[in-house]
C-alpha positions in Angstrom: 45.0 -15.1 -83.3 42.4 -12.5 -82.4 40.4 -13.4 -85.4 40.6 -17.1 -84.7 39.5 -16.5 -81.1 36.6 -14.4 -82.3 35.4 -17.2 -84.7 35.6 -19.8 -81.9 33.7 -17.5 -79.5 30.9 -16.9 -82.1 30.7 -20.6 -82.9 30.4 -21.5 -79.3 27.9 -18.7 -78.6 25.7 -19.9 -81.5 25.8 -23.5 -80.3 24.6 -22.5 -76.9 21.3 -21.2 -78.3 20.8 -23.7 -81.1 21.6 -26.9 -79.2 23.6 -28.9 -81.8 24.4 -32.4 -80.7 28.2 -31.9 -80.9 28.2 -29.9 -77.7 27.6 -33.1 -75.7 31.3 -33.8 -76.0 31.9 -30.8 -73.7 29.6 -32.2 -71.0 32.5 -33.5 -68.8 34.1 -30.1 -68.8 30.8 -28.5 -67.8 30.5 -31.0 -64.9 34.0 -30.1 -63.8 33.3 -26.3 -64.2 30.2 -26.7 -62.1 32.0 -28.6 -59.4 34.8 -26.0 -59.1 32.3 -23.1 -59.2 30.2 -24.7 -56.4 33.3 -25.4 -54.2 34.6 -21.9 -54.7 31.3 -20.3 -53.7 31.1 -22.5 -50.6 34.5 -21.5 -49.5 33.6 -17.8 -49.7 30.3 -18.5 -48.0 32.1 -20.1 -45.1 34.7 -17.3 -45.2 37.5 -19.7 -45.7 38.6 -17.2 -48.4 38.8 -13.6 -47.3 35.6 -11.6 -48.0 35.6 -7.8 -47.8 32.6 -6.1 -46.2 32.2 -2.5 -47.3 31.1 0.2 -44.8 28.2 1.1 -47.2 25.7 -1.1 -49.0 27.0 -2.9 -52.1 24.6 -3.8 -54.9 25.8 -6.2 -57.7 24.1 -6.0 -61.0 25.1 -9.1 -63.0 24.0 -12.2 -64.7 24.4 -16.0 -64.7 25.1 -16.2 -68.4 28.0 -15.2 -70.7 27.2 -12.4 -73.1 25.2 -9.2 -73.2 21.9 -9.1 -71.3 21.6 -5.4 -70.7 23.4 -4.9 -67.4 25.0 -1.6 -68.3 21.8 0.2 -69.4 20.2 -1.0 -66.1 23.2 0.2 -64.1 22.8 3.6 -65.7 19.1 3.7 -65.0 19.5 2.5 -61.4 22.2 5.1 -60.7 20.0 7.9 -62.1 17.0 6.5 -60.0 19.1 6.7 -56.8 20.6 10.1 -57.6 17.1 11.5 -58.0 16.5 10.3 -54.5 19.6 12.2 -53.2 21.8 9.1 -52.9 25.5 9.4 -53.6 26.4 6.6 -56.0 29.7 5.1 -56.8 30.1 2.5 -59.5 32.8 -0.2 -59.9 33.4 -2.3 -63.0 35.9 -4.7 -64.4 37.1 -2.5 -67.3 37.1 -5.2 -69.9 39.7 -4.5 -72.6 41.3 -1.7 -70.6 45.1 -1.7 -70.3 45.7 0.6 -67.4 47.4 -0.1 -64.1 44.5 -0.8 -61.7 42.5 0.5 -59.9 41.7 3.4 -62.2 39.3 6.2 -61.7 37.3 6.8 -64.9 36.1 10.2 -66.1 34.3 11.1 -69.3 37.7 12.2 -70.7 39.5 8.8 -70.0 40.4 6.9 -73.1 38.7 3.6 -73.7 42.1 1.9 -74.2 42.8 2.5 -70.5 39.3 2.0 -69.0 37.4 -0.2 -71.4 34.2 0.8 -73.2 31.4 0.1 -70.6 33.0 2.1 -67.7 33.5 5.0 -70.0 29.9 4.9 -71.1 28.7 4.7 -67.5 30.9 7.7 -66.5 29.5 9.7 -69.4 25.9 8.9 -68.8 25.7 9.1 -64.9 28.4 11.6 -63.8 29.1 9.2 -60.9 32.5 8.3 -59.7 33.6 5.1 -61.6 36.5 2.9 -60.6 37.7 0.0 -62.7 39.7 -3.0 -61.7 39.4 -6.7 -62.6 39.5 -7.2 -58.8 36.1 -5.8 -57.8 37.1 -5.8 -54.1 40.1 -3.6 -54.8 37.9 -1.3 -56.9 35.3 -0.9 -54.1 38.0 -0.2 -51.6 39.5 2.5 -53.7 36.0 4.0 -54.2 35.5 4.2 -50.4 38.9 5.8 -50.0 38.4 8.5 -52.6 34.6 9.3 -52.5 32.0 9.8 -49.9 29.3 7.5 -51.3 26.1 6.1 -49.9 26.1 3.0 -52.0 28.4 1.1 -54.4 26.9 -0.4 -57.6 29.0 -3.2 -59.2 28.6 -3.6 -62.9 28.8 -7.3 -63.2 30.8 -9.3 -60.6 28.0 -11.6 -59.4 30.5 -14.4 -59.2 33.2 -12.2 -57.6 32.4 -13.5 -54.1 35.5 -11.8 -52.4 33.3 -8.6 -52.4 30.5 -9.0 -50.0 27.2 -7.6 -51.3 23.9 -6.5 -49.7 21.8 -6.8 -52.8 22.1 -8.9 -56.0 20.2 -8.0 -59.2 20.3 -10.6 -62.0 19.6 -9.5 -65.6 18.3 -12.0 -68.2 17.8 -11.8 -71.9 14.1 -12.4 -72.4 14.5 -13.7 -75.9 17.6 -16.0 -75.5 16.8 -16.9 -71.8 19.5 -19.3 -70.7 20.1 -21.1 -74.0 20.5 -24.8 -73.6 20.6 -24.5 -69.8 24.1 -26.0 -69.6 27.1 -24.7 -67.7 30.2 -23.5 -69.5 31.6 -24.6 -71.9 28.7 -26.8 -73.0 26.3 -23.9 -72.5 26.3 -20.2 -71.6 25.7 -20.5 -67.8 28.3 -19.3 -65.3 26.2 -20.7 -62.5 23.2 -23.1 -62.5 19.8 -21.5 -63.1 18.8 -22.3 -59.5 21.1 -19.4 -58.6 18.3 -17.1 -59.6 16.3 -18.1 -56.6 18.9 -16.5 -54.3 19.1 -13.0 -55.8 17.0 -10.0 -54.7 15.7 -8.9 -58.0 15.4 -10.7 -61.4 15.0 -8.3 -64.4 14.3 -9.7 -67.8 15.3 -7.6 -70.8 12.5 -7.5 -73.5 10.0 -10.1 -72.4 9.4 -12.7 -69.7 11.6 -15.7 -69.4 9.3 -17.5 -66.9 12.4 -18.9 -65.2 11.4 -17.5 -61.8 8.0 -16.6 -60.3 8.9 -13.0 -59.4 10.3 -11.5 -62.6 10.2 -7.9 -63.8 10.5 -6.8 -67.4 12.4 -3.9 -68.7 12.4 -2.5 -72.2 14.7 -0.3 -74.2 13.5 3.1 -75.3 15.4 5.1 -77.9 16.3 8.6 -76.7 17.7 9.7 -80.0 20.6 9.6 -82.4 23.9 11.2 -81.3 26.8 12.1 -83.5 30.0 10.5 -82.4 32.2 13.4 -83.4 30.4 16.5 -82.0 27.6 15.0 -79.8 24.9 16.7 -81.7 21.5 15.1 -81.2 18.6 14.3 -83.5 15.3 12.4 -82.9 15.0 9.3 -85.0 12.4 11.1 -87.2 14.8 14.1 -87.7 17.7 11.7 -88.4 15.7 9.8 -91.0 14.4 13.0 -92.6 18.0 14.3 -93.0 19.9 11.1 -93.8 17.2 8.6 -94.8 16.3 5.3 -93.2 18.9 3.2 -95.0 22.2 3.0 -93.1 25.1 0.7 -92.5 25.0 -0.7 -89.0 27.9 -2.0 -86.9 27.8 -3.9 -83.6 30.8 -5.1 -81.5 28.7 -6.2 -78.5 27.8 -9.5 -76.8 24.3 -9.7 -78.3 24.1 -7.9 -81.7 20.6 -9.3 -82.3 19.2 -6.9 -79.7 20.7 -3.9 -81.5 19.2 -5.3 -84.7 15.8 -5.5 -83.1 16.1 -1.9 -81.9 16.8 -0.7 -85.4 14.0 -2.7 -86.9 11.5 -1.1 -84.4 12.7 2.3 -85.5 12.0 1.4 -89.2 15.6 1.5 -90.3 16.8 -0.3 -93.4 20.3 -1.7 -92.9 22.9 -4.3 -93.2 24.3 -5.2 -89.8 28.0 -6.0 -89.6 28.6 -7.9 -86.3 31.9 -8.2 -84.6 33.0 -9.9 -81.4 32.3 -8.1 -78.1 34.6 -5.1 -77.4 35.9 -5.2 -81.0 38.4 -2.4 -81.5 37.3 -0.6 -84.6 39.6 0.8 -87.2 38.9 3.1 -90.1 39.2 0.2 -92.5 36.1 -1.4 -91.0 34.1 1.6 -92.4 35.3 1.4 -96.0 32.6 2.5 -98.4 31.3 5.5 -100.4 31.9 8.9 -98.9 28.2 9.7 -98.4 27.3 6.6 -96.4 26.0 7.1 -92.8 27.0 4.6 -90.1 24.9 3.7 -87.1 26.4 1.9 -84.0 25.6 1.2 -80.4 26.5 3.7 -77.7 29.0 1.1 -76.3 30.7 0.9 -79.7 30.8 4.7 -79.9 33.3 4.8 -77.1 35.8 2.9 -79.3 35.2 5.0 -82.4 35.6 8.6 -81.1 39.3 8.6 -81.9 38.8 7.6 -85.6 38.8 11.2 -86.8 38.4 10.4 -90.5 35.0 8.8 -90.1 33.7 9.9 -86.7 31.5 12.7 -88.1 29.7 10.1 -90.3 29.0 7.8 -87.3 25.9 8.1 -85.1 25.0 6.0 -82.1 21.6 5.1 -80.8 21.2 6.3 -77.3 18.8 4.1 -75.3 17.2 4.3 -71.9 15.5 1.6 -69.8 11.9 1.7 -68.9 9.7 -0.8 -67.0 6.3 -2.2 -67.9 5.0 -1.6 -64.4 5.9 0.9 -61.6 9.0 -0.3 -59.8 9.4 2.5 -57.3 7.7 0.8 -54.3 9.7 -2.4 -55.0 13.0 -0.6 -55.2 12.3 1.6 -52.1 11.6 -1.5 -50.1 14.6 -3.4 -51.5 17.1 -0.6 -50.8 15.5 0.3 -47.5 16.2 -3.3 -46.4 19.9 -2.5 -46.5 19.7 0.8 -44.8 19.1 3.3 -47.6 16.3 5.7 -47.0 14.9 6.7 -50.5 11.8 8.7 -51.2 9.3 6.7 -53.3 7.6 9.9 -54.4 10.6 11.4 -56.2 
């Protein structure tokens, strides 16, 4: 069943960005989805459904499309930016794939089976308190109960209107944009593209989408190669000198093409084996000769650490976000508008 579901998901995802004619049969469902989504948002806007207002600012980093756009790397970068400016940051997430009783506080030692891969990655990279719960409101409430924070960042949850927010940041994939521009299930949109005009900051990953007038571009920078088993680090040059540039690459993420582009920029030679998002790897996935070296994304690494037989041969690519222009003034003004005093000079 899982394999069938993965094939259906991949087929739909491909159709959203290649615009085959058969997707027109899904148009009535997209119309119904759009109607229900609009009615739901209106009910929350009028507070006919309960909305929780946190005692500290809440910033949602999300998207309007299904699939990976780069929200998690931006959350990590944003948390580090705020921490450098002496802000106490708490992060809430859905915990996709986790099987714990929620809400759950995530530490670097929490298993991905309980927390999901992205919250574990965030906890490891930011050292911030992280709470996961499919109910973002409940996660934010637990964060406020347990930790003295100045701001709560929500990893995704733009459509979770039960949690009031002071700021919204929408992340777009610069290459794929919004696909065919249709709502689910005919296209990849969770909400109409007009929703972008209501958010506080639109960030495009990789290149401009030209969907909005005020758009900022972020890029991925490779920090280095990290061994999954012992966390030893090498630069890309050191890694290729020791192991060569030919590797086997694996990706169980929403947009494996972006990982492929990263490897190509770093002059790797590879065959990429792509799996569905949040794929739970097993040692059988890595069958091959005993001298092969495997390269994965940092998100995938969270699901591979417990595979002791092969973990020492697996390296992940650690990336960081950088912007084409200085964003400090913009962010200082944006966060200042919701009551956070941050020093632009730090």
